[in-house]
N, C-alpha and C positions, 0 to 999 in steps of 0.2 A: 307728504311725508307721514310715516308711522308715528304714533305716540311713543316717545323714547322709553319711558318707564315700562311700557308693555313690551316693546320690541326687545329691550335688553334682557328680559326674562323668558322670552318666547322659545318653545322647543325648536331645535335645529331644523326639523322637517317643515315646520310652519314658516320659519324664516326663509328657507330656500323656495318654498311655494310662492311667497310674496316677491322674492327676487325674480323668479321666473316670469311672473305676470308683469312686473314693472319693466323688465328687460324687453319683453315682447312688445309692449306698448311704446317704449322709448325708441326701439329700432324702427318700428313700423310708422310711427306718427311724427317722429322728430328727426332722428339721425338720417334715415334714408331720403326722405323728401327735402330736408332742410340743411343738410351738411354737404357742401360741394365736394369735399375730399372723399367722404365715405360713399356718397352716391356714385362717384367715379370708380372707387375701389370695388364696390359690390358689382357694378356692371362689368368691369374688366375681368373679374374672377367668376362671373356667372353665378353670383350668390343671390338667391331669392330672399328678400328681407323677411318674408313670412316664414322662412325655414328656420329662423333663429327664434325658437320657441322656449328654450330653457338655457340656463347658464352652461350646461354641458355642450350646447350647440355653438357656443362662442368660439370653440376650436376651429370652426370653419372660416373664421374671419382672420386675415393675415395680421401679424403684429404691426403696431405703429412704433417707430423709433424717433428719437430726438431729431435726427436729421430730416425726417419727414415734415416736421413742424417748424424747425428753426429757419428764420429768414436768411437769405444769402444775398450777395451782391447781384446775382443774376435774377433772383426772385425775392425782392425785399418785402413783398406782401403775401408770401406763401402761407403765413399763419392764419390769414383771413379765411382760408378754405376750411378751417376747422371750427369756425364760428357757426353755431346753429342759428339759422335765420330763414324765415319763410320766403323771403325774397331779398334782393339787394336793398330795397327800400320798403319798409313795412307799409308805409302809407299807400304805395302804388297798389298793393294787393288788397288792402282793407279800406282804402279811402272811400270806395263807393258805398260802404255800409253806413257812412255818416248821413246818407240821404234817407235812411229808414225813418228816422225821427230826430228831433233836436236832441233828445236825451239818449235814446238807445244806441244810435249810430256813434255818437261821441264816446259813449261808454265802452263799446266794443273796441274802437280804435285805441282808447286809453289802455284797455286790458292787454292788447297785443303789443303796444309799445312797452308797457311794464314788463311783459314776459320776455321780449327779445332784444330791445335796444340796449347796447352796451353802455353802462354808466360808471364802471369801476374797472381798474386794470392793475395787474401785477406783472412782473417780469421775472424770467429765469435769468441766471447769471452764467457766464462762461468766458473763456479766453479765445477759443477758436471760432466761435460763431457769434453773430449779433444776439443781444438779449431778445428772448422770445416773449411777446406779449400774450398774456392770458386774460381774457376779458370776462366780466360778470355783468349780467343784466340786473335790473332792479329786483326781479324775482330771485336771482341767484344770491343776492345779498341776504335774503331770508334763509337760504340754505347754509351760507357760511355762519350766520348767527346761530342757527340751530346746531350746526356741527360744533361750534364753539361752546354752546350751552352743554352739549353732551360731553365734550372734552373736560370741562370743569366739573361736571357731575361725576365722571370717572375719577378725577383727582380728589373729589371731596371738597371742593371750594364752595363756600357758603356766601349768601348775600351780605352777611356781616363782616366778611373778611376785608382787609385793606391790602390792596395789591399794588406792587410796583413793577411796571413793565419796562424792563431795561433792554429790550431788543432795539437794535439800531432803527431809527426812523428811515424807512425806504419803501419803495413800491414792491415789497416782497411779502410772501405769505406769512412769515413768522410774526412780524409786527402787527399786521392787520387781522390775522386770526385772533391774536390776543385782544385787540381792540374790540372786535365784534363779539368775542366770547364774553368779555367783561360786560359789555352793553346788554347782552342777553341774560346774564346771570344777575345783574343789578348790584354788583359789588362796587365799592369805592376804589377807583384806580388812578394812579399817576402814570400816564403814558410819557415816559421821560425821554425816549429816543436814545437812551444809553449814554455811556461816557463821552461819546463823540459829540453829543448835543449839550448835555448838562454839565459834563465834566465829572470825574469820579468823586471829587470832594463834595460837590453839591448833591450828588446822588446818595452818598453815604449819609449826609445830613438829612436828606429827605426820608430815607428808610428809618432812621432813628426818630426823627421828630413826628412822622406820621404813625409811628408804632406799627409798621407794616407787618402783616402776618404771612403774606405770600410774595415771593420774589420770582420773577420770570426773566431768564437770562440765556445768553449763549454761554456754553460751558467754560470756554477758555477765559472769557472776560470775567465771568462770575468768580472764578478762583482768584484771579488778580484782585478783584474788587473786595472780596471777603478777607483776603490777606491784609489789604490796606486798612480795612475797617477794624480788624482784630489788632493790628499794630497800634492804631489810635485808641484802643480800649473802648470802642463804642458799645452801646447797649442795643443788641439785636434780639433781646430775650423773647419778644413777641413772635418772631418768625417761626412758623410751624411747618412751612412747606416751601420747597424750592423746585421750580419747574424749569427744565432745560429744553431747548429746541435748537435746530440748525446744525447740530453735530452729534456724532455718536458719544455716548456717556459711559466711559469705563467704570466698573465697580470701584476701582481704586480712587477715582475722582469723587464719587459719591461719599466715600469714607472721609476724604480730605475736607469736603464741604461741611459734613456733620461735625468734624473735629473743630473747624474754625468757628462755626456757630456756637458750639459748646463753650468755646473760650469767651464768647460774648453773651453768655447767659442763656443760650438756647437749651431746651430740653429735648424731648423726642421730636426730631425733625425728619419729615419725609422728603427725600430727594428723588424726583420722578422725571422721566423723559418723555418727549413726544417724537413721533415719526410722521413725516409728511414730505411731499415734493410739490412744486408749483402746480404740476399737472393734476394733482389730487384735489386741489381747491379747498381742502380742509385738513386738519391734523388729527391724529389718533394718539391716545395716551395710555400709560400704565396706571393700574390701580394701586393705592398705597399698600405696600407690603415690604417685608425685609428683603426679599429677592423678587425679581421681576417675573410676572406671569404673562408678559407680552402686551402688545398694543391692541386695545379694544376698538374694533372697527364699527362702521355704521352701514349694515348691509342693505338698507333701503336707499342709500346715496351712492353706493359703488359696488362693483364686483371685484374681488381680489383673487388672482390666481398665483400659484407658485409653480414655476416651470424650470426644467433643466436648462441652464444657460446655453449649453452646446446644441441640444436637439430641439428645444422649444416645446417638448412634451411635458404635460403636467406631471408633477411628482406626487407621491403619496402624502397623506396627512402627517405633519411632523418632520418631513424630509427637507433637506436643504435645497434651496433653489432661488431663482430670481423672482422678485415681486413684479407682477403685471397688473396694471390698473385699468379698469373700465368704468366710465362715468355712468350714473343712472339718474335720469330725471333733470339733470342740469340743463341750462341753456348756455349762452355765451360760448366760450371755447371748450369743446368736449372732445375727448379722445377715447377710442376703443382699443383694448388690449395693448396698452402702452408699456413698453419695456423700460422699466425704471433704471435698470443696471444695478439695483441694490440687491445684495444676496442675503437672504434670511437663513442663518445657519440652522435654526430649528423649524424652518418652514412656517406653516400655518395650521391651526387647529380649530375645530368647531365644537370641541368639548367644553362644557361649562367651566368658567374660571374657578379654580380651587380656592381662590382668595375671596373674591367678591360675589361669585355665583352668577355673574352675567353670562348669557348664552350666545352672545354675538361672536362671530369669528375673531380670532386673535392671531396677530402676526408676531413671530418670535422677536424678542427684544435684541437678540444677538444679530444685528444687521451690519454688514460691511457695506458702507455707502460709497459707491463709485463716485458719487457727486462731491464727496468731501474735498478731494484734491483734483477733481475733474480729469483733464487729460494727462496729468502727472501720475494718476493712480497706478498705472503699470508702465514702468520705464526700464530700460536696460542700463545697468550700472556694472561696469567691469565685465560686460558680456552676459550678465545674469539678469533675467527678467524679475524686477523687484516690485512688490505691491507696497506702495508708500502708505496705503491706509494702515498698515500694520504698526507704523510708528505712533499713531495717535493713542491707542489704548496702552501701548507699552510705556510711552513717556508721560502721558497725561496722568496715568494712574500710578506712576512710580513713587513710592513713599519718600524717597530721598531727593526728589527734584522739586524746585519751586517753579521754574520756567524752562522752556526749551524751544529750539528751532533746528530744523534740518536744512542744510545747504548742499546743493549739488554743484560741482564744479568740473572743469577740465584741467588736468595738470598743465601748468605753465600758461593757462588760459588759451590753449591750442585746441581748436575744434577736432583735430585728428589724434590728439594724445589720449591718455587714459582718463576714465571717469574717476572722480573723487567724491566722497561723501563725508561731510563734517557735521558733528553734533555740537551745537552751542547750548550749554546748560548752565543753570544757576542752582548749585547744591543747596539743600536745606541746611540750616544752622547746625553745626556740630558734626556734620557728615565728613568722614575721612575721604579726601579727594581721590587717593590712590585706589581705595576699595570701590568707590563709585565708578571710576573709569573702568576698572576690571569687570565690574558687574554689567555695565552698559555694553562693553565690547562683547561679552558672552551672550547677553540677551538679544542684542541687535543681530548678531550672527545667526543665532538660533531662529529668530522670527523672520529674517529677510534673506538668509543664506549669503549675505554680504557683510564683511567686516568694515566698520567705519574707518576711513583714512585717518581721522583724528577726532578727538573729543576736546572741545575748547571750553574751559571753565571761564565764565564771564560774570559781569556784574548785572544786577537787576536793572539799573539805568540803561545799560547798553542794550540788553535784550528787549526791553520794553519798547525802545525806539525802533529796533529792527522789526519787531512784531507789528508795529503800528497799532498798539493796544487801544489808543484813544483817537486814532486818526483814520483807521481803515474800517470798512463795513464788517469784515472778519479779520482776525489777526492772521498774519502770514506765517503759518507753521512750516510749510514746505516751500523753499525758495530754489528755483532751478536757474543757476547762473551760468549754465553751460552755453558757450557761444554757438 
């Protein structure tokens, strides 16, 4: 890996030169000889691995899709073909080297085991496919630590900070990236497991008693958590930074979070977001600023492309397109040209960041994440194809709403009858219900081209139970109850 402080300020042409060299070596020495899936793919398409010499040459490699990696009932171990390994059993290939000498042979074998043997695992989530394992070798854990160190450096987290990690404890990237990042940075951290593990009351007590300066949360739970802490009149005056991951963060939600922390004694608080997917193996972040300048990437660990979702052709710098990820240098589970399904409205830029001056490529923070609602993201309601992702920024950032949930139904619970869409909402105190309903009707129709069947004003107790705020890994914002 490159030295981060040097890489982050390196001219763009030098960054690309290093990427080209690393990509060449990775394809030739690791991916082609050691990845069963890509070895087959290259042979089937007549691709000479030595022909992939620059990032521009990646266009010759077919895309990889989620369905290529995800296990199925017919192929429950399909994901193993994406694990970089010199042989099915490392010892079979390198075991003879142990005969060289008592020390040298064992040392070589230990190095190969460290480099390739899986020792850590994360899973993707989904409703229509089995969770997909992504494995890390011992060597890869050094990469995720380094990625975490870089992430906290972009955020401006210091070793003297006191951090509360409220991501749900699970074999998913968000929790473990925070764990390894904090370990690399050396800050004092409480890895709480979130409200589902500690309970919101105990977590509030911990933030106050530890005098936490940095909070790491899923956005929806953070808003609920901070509302409850503000209602109790807690002292969160030391909090200077809130980091969000796992979901898109609308600007309106950032404003709500700053307002709540202000009620608890907070001063100038930065509210920043991360972007990642399980396949990327690490997360990217925004630098502290009034408005976002995008997610700062690590060009020695990955290649990011932005392509037209319809044609697959690369778009120009700053143009909207789908984010495509290629691993560089990792072992364990590695993917090339992986179609994330996430659309970056502002594309990607290699211009220096106007805020922090770093020169690494940046992905637009305006990302519509297909993965937020998975297969419910595009669905037909009343005959119109509706992007349910649009509800999240609209409702989460609405200044007059405290909580919300979208429910899809069939009229009379009849599978052949008309689709219905209901909004369950909890208005903020003092908001006129009639005015709120009219405003939501107009905005939902404008954003989705479908008018809601009904808007149900409900209580906080009712909606928190429906969301599973302290019982689910992520709160249930979109519920499809159509038979």
